[in-house]
Each structure stands twice: as structure tokens, then as C-alpha cells.
C-alpha positions in Angstrom: -46.7 31.1 -20.5 -43.9 31.7 -23.0 -44.6 31.6 -26.7 -42.2 29.6 -28.8 -41.7 31.3 -32.1 -39.1 29.2 -33.9 -39.8 25.7 -32.4 -38.2 24.0 -29.5 -34.7 25.1 -28.5 -31.9 22.9 -29.9 -29.7 20.9 -27.7 -26.3 22.4 -28.1 -23.7 19.7 -27.2 -25.3 18.6 -23.9 -24.8 14.9 -24.9 -21.1 15.5 -25.4 -20.9 17.3 -22.1 -22.7 14.5 -20.4 -20.3 11.9 -21.9 -17.3 13.9 -20.9 -18.7 14.3 -17.4 -19.5 10.6 -17.0 -16.0 9.7 -18.3 -14.3 12.0 -15.9 -16.4 10.7 -13.0 -15.6 7.1 -13.8 -11.9 8.0 -14.1 -12.0 9.7 -10.7 -13.7 6.7 -9.1 -11.3 4.2 -10.7 -8.3 6.4 -9.6 -9.6 6.5 -6.0 -10.1 2.8 -6.0 -6.6 2.2 -7.4 -5.1 4.5 -4.7 -7.0 2.7 -2.0 -5.7 -0.7 -3.3 -2.2 0.6 -3.4 -2.5 2.0 0.1 -3.8 -1.4 1.4 -1.0 -3.3 -0.3 1.6 -1.0 1.1 0.3 -1.4 4.6 0.3 -5.2 4.2 3.8 -5.1 2.9 5.0 -2.9 5.9 3.3 -5.3 8.3 5.1 -8.3 6.7 8.4 -6.4 6.7 8.0 -5.5 10.4 7.4 -9.2 11.2 10.5 -10.2 9.2 12.5 -7.6 11.0 11.3 -8.9 14.4 12.3 -12.4 13.4 15.7 -11.2 12.3 16.2 -9.4 15.5 15.4 -12.6 17.5 17.7 -14.6 15.3 20.5 -12.1 15.8 20.0 -12.1 19.6 20.0 -15.9 19.6 23.2 -15.9 17.5 24.9 -13.5 20.0 23.9 -15.8 22.9 25.2 -18.8 21.1 28.5 -17.0 20.3 28.8 -16.1 24.0 28.3 -19.7 25.0 30.9 -20.9 22.6 33.4 -18.3 23.8 32.7 -19.3 27.4 33.2 -23.0 26.6 36.4 -22.2 24.8 37.7 -20.2 27.7 36.7 -23.0 30.1 38.5 -25.6 28.0 41.7 -23.5 27.7 41.7 -22.9 31.5 41.2 -26.6 32.0 44.3 -27.6 30.0 
């Protein structure tokens, strides 16, 4: 058993170290949560954009088919006259 000659040892800044450690830990957790939310939002945005691109591709194909029909009808009418 150790003999304490000058009383119990003093705490030298452990509270400040604990506060700093807790603050850094909370900051890291909040940073990870924010990065996760941004990643989730980016994936959702990419999904929506892919759906929009697919819709635009279908519309473009429909427009080309309609233009071909119009050209065929115009050719048919000019041949008929």
C-alpha cells in the first residue's frame, strides 16, 4: 500500500481534456451524419435525373416518329397531286 505524503494528487486539466474530447467526438458524429445525409440526397437526385433523362429519351423518340409520319404524309400528298 502506498503512503500519500502530501494529500491526494491534484487533477491537472482532466476536465478540460474530457470536454475537448467530448466536443470532438460530437463534431465527428455530426460530420458523419451530415455526410450520410448528403450522400443520400445525392443518390435520390441522381435517381430522379435518370428518370427525367429516360422520359426525355422517350419524348425524343416519339418526336422523331411523328416527324417521320409527317414527312411520309407530305410525300404521299405531293405524289398524289
